[in-house]
C-alpha positions as CSV (number, residue, x, y, z in Angstrom):
1,M,0.0,0.1,-0.2
2,S,1.3,3.4,-0.6
3,A,0.0,7.0,0.4
4,L,-1.6,9.1,-2.6
5,S,-1.8,13.1,-2.4
6,I,-5.3,14.6,-3.7
7,R,-4.4,18.1,-4.7
8,M,-6.6,21.3,-5.3
9,P,-7.1,21.1,-9.4
10,K,-6.5,23.7,-11.7
11,Y,-8.9,26.1,-11.8
12,P,-11.2,26.1,-15.0
13,E,-9.9,28.8,-17.5
14,C,-13.1,30.5,-17.6
15,W,-12.8,31.4,-14.1
16,Q,-10.2,34.0,-15.2
17,S,-11.9,35.1,-18.4
18,C,-15.0,35.6,-16.9
19,G,-14.3,36.9,-13.2
20,S,-17.7,36.6,-11.9
21,C,-17.2,33.0,-10.5
22,A,-14.2,33.5,-8.8
23,S,-14.5,36.7,-7.3
24,G,-13.1,36.7,-3.9
25,N,-11.2,33.9,-2.7
26,V,-11.9,30.1,-3.1
27,F,-12.7,28.4,0.2
28,I,-13.8,25.3,1.5
29,L,-17.4,25.1,2.3
30,E,-17.7,21.2,3.5
31,T,-15.5,18.3,3.6
32,L,-17.3,15.3,2.6
33,V,-14.9,12.7,4.3
34,N,-13.3,11.9,7.3
35,V,-10.1,10.2,8.5
36,G,-10.5,6.3,8.2
37,D,-13.1,6.6,5.2
38,L,-13.1,4.1,2.2
39,I,-13.7,6.0,-1.0
40,E,-13.9,5.3,-4.3
41,R,-12.5,6.9,-7.4
42,D,-14.9,10.0,-8.2
43,D,-16.4,10.1,-4.7
44,N,-16.9,13.9,-3.8
45,I,-14.3,14.6,-1.0
46,L,-15.2,18.4,-0.3
47,T,-17.3,21.4,-1.7
48,L,-15.7,24.5,-2.7
49,E,-17.3,27.7,-2.4
50,T,-16.2,30.7,-4.6
51,G,-18.3,33.3,-3.6
52,K,-21.2,32.6,-6.5
53,V,-20.8,29.0,-7.3
54,A,-20.4,25.7,-5.0
55,L,-18.3,23.0,-6.6
56,D,-17.8,19.4,-5.5
57,I,-14.3,18.1,-5.9
58,P,-14.2,14.2,-6.7
59,S,-11.1,11.9,-5.8
60,P,-9.1,11.0,-8.7
61,Y,-8.0,7.6,-6.8
62,A,-9.8,4.8,-4.3
63,G,-8.6,4.5,-0.7
64,R,-8.8,4.9,2.8
65,V,-8.3,8.6,4.0
66,L,-5.3,8.8,6.2
67,E,-5.4,12.8,6.4
68,L,-7.5,15.8,6.1
69,H,-5.3,18.9,5.2
70,V,-8.2,21.4,4.9
71,T,-11.1,22.1,6.8
72,A,-14.3,24.2,6.4
73,G,-13.6,27.8,5.9
74,D,-9.9,27.2,4.9
75,T,-9.1,29.3,1.4
76,V,-7.1,27.1,-1.0
77,D,-4.9,27.8,-4.0
78,E,-4.6,25.5,-7.0
79,G,-2.3,22.7,-6.2
80,A,-2.9,23.2,-2.4
81,L,-2.8,19.7,-0.6
82,L,-6.3,18.5,0.4
83,V,-6.5,14.8,1.2
84,T,-3.8,11.9,1.7
85,L,-5.0,8.6,0.8
86,E,-3.7,4.8,1.3
87,S,-4.3,3.3,-2.1
88,A,-6.7,0.5,-2.2
Protein backbone atom coordinates (compact mmCIF):
# COMPACT_ATOMS: atom_id res chain seq x y z
CA MET A 1 0.00 0.00 0.00
CA SER A 2 1.21 3.48 -0.77
CA ALA A 3 0.10 7.00 0.11
CA LEU A 4 -1.58 9.12 -2.56
CA SER A 5 -1.89 12.91 -2.35
CA ILE A 6 -4.97 14.66 -3.68
CA ARG A 7 -4.31 18.28 -4.57
CA MET A 8 -6.53 21.18 -5.53
CA PRO A 9 -7.11 20.91 -9.29
CA LYS A 10 -6.37 23.70 -11.73
CA TYR A 11 -9.13 26.27 -11.76
CA PRO A 12 -11.24 26.21 -14.94
CA GLU A 13 -9.98 28.73 -17.50
CA CYS A 14 -13.42 30.33 -17.63
CA TRP A 15 -12.89 31.57 -14.05
CA GLN A 16 -10.09 33.87 -15.19
CA SER A 17 -11.88 35.14 -18.31
CA CYS A 18 -15.31 35.63 -16.79
CA GLY A 19 -14.26 36.77 -13.34
CA SER A 20 -17.75 36.52 -11.87
CA CYS A 21 -17.43 32.95 -10.54
CA ALA A 22 -14.11 33.39 -8.82
CA SER A 23 -14.59 36.87 -7.46
CA GLY A 24 -12.95 36.71 -4.06
CA ASN A 25 -11.28 33.73 -2.44
CA VAL A 26 -12.00 30.10 -3.15
CA PHE A 27 -12.63 28.36 0.16
CA ILE A 28 -13.69 24.98 1.54
CA LEU A 29 -17.43 25.05 2.20
CA GLU A 30 -17.63 21.48 3.53
CA THR A 31 -15.47 18.37 3.78
CA LEU A 32 -17.38 15.25 2.72
CA VAL A 33 -14.96 12.59 4.02
CA ASN A 34 -13.35 11.77 7.36
CA VAL A 35 -10.11 10.07 8.38
CA GLY A 36 -10.60 6.32 8.06
CA ASP A 37 -13.29 6.52 5.35
CA LEU A 38 -12.99 4.21 2.36
CA ILE A 39 -13.69 6.11 -0.84
CA GLU A 40 -13.97 5.16 -4.48
CA ARG A 41 -12.57 7.01 -7.47
CA ASP A 42 -14.89 9.93 -8.35
CA ASP A 43 -16.48 10.08 -4.87
CA ASN A 44 -16.80 13.72 -3.82
CA ILE A 45 -14.31 14.64 -1.10
CA LEU A 46 -15.18 18.29 -0.49
CA THR A 47 -17.26 21.22 -1.66
CA LEU A 48 -15.64 24.52 -2.67
CA GLU A 49 -17.32 27.91 -2.57
CA THR A 50 -16.17 30.65 -4.94
CA GLY A 51 -18.49 33.40 -3.74
CA LYS A 52 -20.92 32.71 -6.59
CA VAL A 53 -20.68 28.95 -7.19
CA ALA A 54 -20.45 25.80 -5.03
CA LEU A 55 -18.41 23.05 -6.67
CA ASP A 56 -17.88 19.43 -5.55
CA ILE A 57 -14.33 18.09 -5.94
CA PRO A 58 -14.11 14.34 -6.69
CA SER A 59 -11.26 12.02 -5.78
CA PRO A 60 -9.06 10.86 -8.66
CA TYR A 61 -8.20 7.73 -6.60
CA ALA A 62 -9.79 5.00 -4.49
CA GLY A 63 -8.48 4.31 -1.01
CA ARG A 64 -8.71 4.95 2.73
CA VAL A 65 -8.49 8.54 3.97
CA LEU A 66 -5.30 8.88 6.05
CA GLU A 67 -5.30 12.64 6.59
CA LEU A 68 -7.37 15.73 5.78
CA HIS A 69 -5.20 18.78 5.14
CA VAL A 70 -8.07 21.29 4.95
CA THR A 71 -11.15 22.13 6.99
CA ALA A 72 -14.33 24.08 6.32
CA GLY A 73 -13.55 27.78 5.94
CA ASP A 74 -9.96 27.31 4.68
CA THR A 75 -9.01 29.23 1.54
CA VAL A 76 -7.23 27.13 -1.08
CA ASP A 77 -5.00 27.80 -4.06
CA GLU A 78 -4.36 25.62 -7.08
CA GLY A 79 -2.10 22.73 -6.14
CA ALA A 80 -2.89 22.91 -2.41
CA LEU A 81 -2.77 19.54 -0.63
CA LEU A 82 -6.32 18.45 0.24
CA VAL A 83 -6.32 14.79 1.33
CA THR A 84 -3.85 11.92 1.72
CA LEU A 85 -5.14 8.43 0.89
CA GLU A 86 -3.77 4.94 1.41
CA SER A 87 -4.19 3.29 -1.97
CA ALA A 88 -6.78 0.53 -2.20
